[in-house]
C-alpha positions, 0 to 999 in steps of 0.5 A: 322049184323058184317063184318070180316074185319071192324066190325059192318056195318049198313044194307041196305034194297035191293029190290029183282029181282024181283022188279027191273026196268030192270028185270035182276038178280043182279051179286052179290052173298052172299059169294061175300060180306064180310061185310055179315056173311055167317053163319048167317041165311039168311034175308026176304029180302035175301030170297027174293032175288032168290033161288040163294041167290044172294044179294039185291042191295042197294036202298036209305031207307026212312030215306033218307039216300043216297045208295052206292055200298058196296064193293066187298069182295072175298069170300076165308078164310080170313073169319072166319069159326064159325061152320060146320053146316051152311055153310054145309047147305049153301053149300047144298042150292048151290047143289040144287040151281045148279041143279034147274038152272043149266045153269044160275049158271054156268054162273055167276060162269064163269063169276065170275072166270074170274073176280076173276083170271084175271091178277091173281088179286081179284075183288078190284085189290088187290092180291090174298091172300097168301092161294091161292098163297102158292098153287103155289109157283113155279108160283106165287111166282116166277115171279117177280123174273124171270122178273128181271133175264131177265131184268138183262140178257137184260142188262148185254148181248151184247144189250147196249140199254134198252128194248122199245116197239117193242123190240121183232120185232127187237131181232134178229137183234142184234145177228142175226150170233154170228160167224161171225165176220169182223176184219178190222185193219188200220196202219196208219203214226201216230195210229195202229188201229184195229176193230173186230165187228159183224153185226147188224141192216142194215147198222150197227155194233157192235164192239167186240175188239177194239185197238189202239195205237199211234206208229208213224211210219212216225217218220223221214219219210220226212227227210230220206225217209225211216222207222227208225228201232225204229218206224218199231220196234213199229209198229211191236209190236203194229201188235203183239197185233193185231195179239194175237186178231185176233188168239183168235177169229173166224174171218169170215173175214178181210182186214189188210192195210197200208197207207201213211207211206208205200206208201212213204218210201223206205223200206214199202215193205220190212217192210210188209215183216217183218210184216207177218215174224213176226206176220203173218198179210199180210198188202195191201198197200192201195192208196189215192183214196181207202182211200178217199171213205173209209173215206167217208164209215165209216162216212155214218150214219153221214149224215143226210137226209135233206144234199145236200153238205158235204166236208169231209176230213180226217186229217192224220199223213202223208196225209189228204184226202178230199172228196167233195159229192153231195146228190141229190134228189136219195140217194145210199144205199153208201154215197162213190157213191154219191163223185164227186171230191176228193184230197189227199193231201201229208201233215199231222199232223206229216210231217207238224209239223216236218217242222215247229216245233209242240212244241212252236207254235207261231201265226206266226209260225201257219199261215205259216202252214195255208199258205203250206196246203192252197197252196196246196189246191189251186191245187184242181179243185172243182166248188164251193159249193152253200150254200142254207140253214145252213142245206144244207151244212157242213164240217164232219171231222174224225181225231184227230184232230177235235176229241181233239178240240171236247173234249176240247170244252166239257172240258172233265176230261178224252175222251169219245167217245160216248160223241163226236163222233157226236157233232156239232161244230159252225164255232166260237166254232171251231175258239175260239177252235183253239185259246185256243190251240194256246194260251198254250204251250206245257207243258199245252196242255200235261196236258190236259186229251184230248190231251196228251203227245203224240199229244202235239206236233201235234195237231195244225199242225192237227188246221193248215189243219183245218182252212186251209180248212175251209177257202177253203170252209166256212160252218156255222158248223162241225161235229166231227167223231171219227171213219174212215178207220176201220169202211169204211172198216168194213161197206164194208165187211159187205155191199159185203157179203149181211149179212144184206141183208140176215139177212132181208130175214130171218127175212120174212121167220120168219115172215111167 
């Protein structure tokens, strides 16, 4: 017997279906075995296998050779066609068999077709022959490219993360309202920052556009009590950029705030009127309590479920906000509702460095800055926090000071927010980083990529404020947050509008 693919094969003696113990017919058919020449006449053993032409199952022969199962090869055009007459005879015999036993043959044929076409694979897991796939080029040949394009679209779209199991479940979260954008602007004593974002998952959003520039609006404010013309010009230039970004997008709701510099300056209101006239942006001056609550709202996702007490601080350019948070058994959806005590110190990195000097800071100068801030903290009436376990209490710092320390600790070649935001620093690591920065001169600090020349004269003043906070609330660890007022503004606006709740209702309606 000749195998069209493998050459000559030994023929095994098989028992006919009538002699099998189970009495069932073999599921193998003559045409399903590639090792059998369909053009050869049927042997006696093949004729005895039944009128339908089923091949006999090989068994152990008298010579003692072990029985082996033949590979079932799919019948197709790969088999040689040597003549039309034998093939026509076989087809005629199949038609006659179908007339004699229509139900049995149709059942076997349907079962065979189901097996053959399952997953568009052959019976042995091989792909279908080219002749089969050539008849359907649009569906079979183009399937890999279609899958690749769909995955490429998912990666190049607005979803930065790869596809995971259960993605269909949350697909609607990513872009529930493509036109509903929110904007938050924070004009501080040292920086001007803008965020434009879109709500995604409950409690989260996707940043569409962002802007940040150091303007030093509070430069010279401590000495004169007024905003200087140079500082106001720098701030207006930055605000023009923000105004252009806001005009290019359809913003559903925005909130633009100004903080300590405009609060303290005698010409703060006049400056905001100039901003409206030159940029069209209408900024509001918020009080210190609102600033503290916004800082807490912006960092709520960094407070774990196991945490029971947190001291969150925001070291700004002209003021430093501190909030004591105590979380009981029932946690509110807004972390700001757990604030028990808060304070705002009228000192920041700009004002402290101007009073003590920020370029050449000796250990004595540094200790003098720490003592000044500690004196301000001594007037803050707040009960002591009992630290039961290391996971019960920790500090959260949201400012350029703590993010700079984290970048120096990680030895980053350039600052990377993704690696810094949310990182944990132990108490010893924070002390080591502060000592390292204190040992550097101004040129060394300016050369560090995570500090730069704009912050080289401010970073040690921020470390002094941080050191005073650590001495007041000793903690074994601190979490770094590269977020703050802008994130708090966005979170509050989206929560007030109920965008996440409305989207959750839409999902339920689709599920029904």
